[in-house]
C-alpha positions in Angstrom: -7.1 170.0 -27.9 -5.9 168.9 -24.5 -2.4 167.3 -24.4 -2.2 163.8 -23.1 -0.3 164.3 -20.2 -0.2 162.7 -16.6 0.3 166.3 -15.3 -2.0 169.1 -14.4 -2.3 171.9 -12.3 -1.7 170.3 -8.9 1.5 168.8 -10.4 4.9 169.7 -9.0 8.3 169.3 -10.0 9.3 166.4 -8.6 6.3 164.7 -10.0 7.6 165.7 -13.5 11.3 164.6 -12.6 10.2 161.3 -10.9 12.4 158.8 -12.6 14.4 161.0 -14.9 18.1 160.6 -14.2 19.8 163.8 -15.1 23.3 162.5 -13.7 26.2 163.7 -16.0 24.4 166.7 -17.6 24.9 170.3 -16.8 22.0 172.6 -16.6 22.1 176.5 -16.8 19.3 178.1 -14.7 19.3 181.9 -15.1 17.4 183.3 -12.1 18.1 180.1 -10.4 18.0 181.1 -6.8 14.4 182.5 -6.4 10.9 181.7 -7.6 10.2 179.2 -10.3 14.1 179.2 -11.0 14.8 178.2 -7.5 12.2 175.4 -7.8 14.0 174.4 -11.1 17.3 174.4 -9.5 16.3 172.1 -6.9 14.4 169.5 -9.2 17.2 169.2 -11.7 20.0 169.1 -8.9 18.0 166.3 -7.1 17.5 164.3 -10.3 21.3 164.5 -10.4 22.2 167.2 -12.8 25.1 169.6 -12.2 23.4 173.1 -12.0 25.0 176.2 -13.0 23.3 179.4 -11.6 24.5 182.9 -12.9 23.3 185.4 -10.2 22.9 188.9 -10.4 22.8 189.3 -6.6 25.6 186.9 -5.3 24.6 187.4 -1.6 21.1 186.5 -2.1 21.8 183.4 -4.5 24.4 182.1 -1.9 21.7 182.2 0.7 19.3 180.5 -1.1 21.4 177.5 -2.6 23.8 177.1 0.7 23.7 173.4 1.3 22.1 172.4 -2.0 24.4 169.9 -3.6 24.5 170.0 -7.4 24.5 173.7 -7.6 27.2 176.2 -8.5 27.0 179.7 -8.6 29.2 181.6 -11.4 28.8 185.4 -11.2 27.4 187.2 -14.4 26.7 190.9 -14.9 25.2 190.9 -18.5 26.1 195.0 -18.4 29.6 194.1 -18.5 31.4 192.5 -21.4 34.3 191.6 -19.6 32.1 189.7 -16.9 30.3 188.0 -19.8 33.6 186.8 -21.0 35.0 185.7 -17.7 31.8 183.6 -17.1 32.0 181.8 -20.4 35.6 181.2 -19.7 34.6 179.5 -16.3 31.5 177.8 -17.6 32.8 175.6 -20.1 35.0 173.8 -17.7 32.0 173.8 -15.7 30.1 171.7 -18.1 32.5 168.9 -17.5 32.4 168.6 -13.7 29.8 166.2 -12.4 29.7 167.3 -8.8 29.8 170.7 -7.3 
């Protein structure tokens, strides 16, 4: 049974996010600096969200997100327990920030 939705195969992120205010919200987008993750990061930031992106490749992430207001990079290496602890320590205060 088809879903009743105004969106279809030709819909883009800005169509879906139109008139949705994400101001005051924090989003964590893994892979937020390439492909669909980058599209998601841009759409959420454009809707007013504070978007935290935990990159594996900090250089690529900086290049992709430079000049994008509302996006913040917090390094994260899931193979390193200390790095995960550092990320969580930095992320908790980031949730309270409304601008980047």
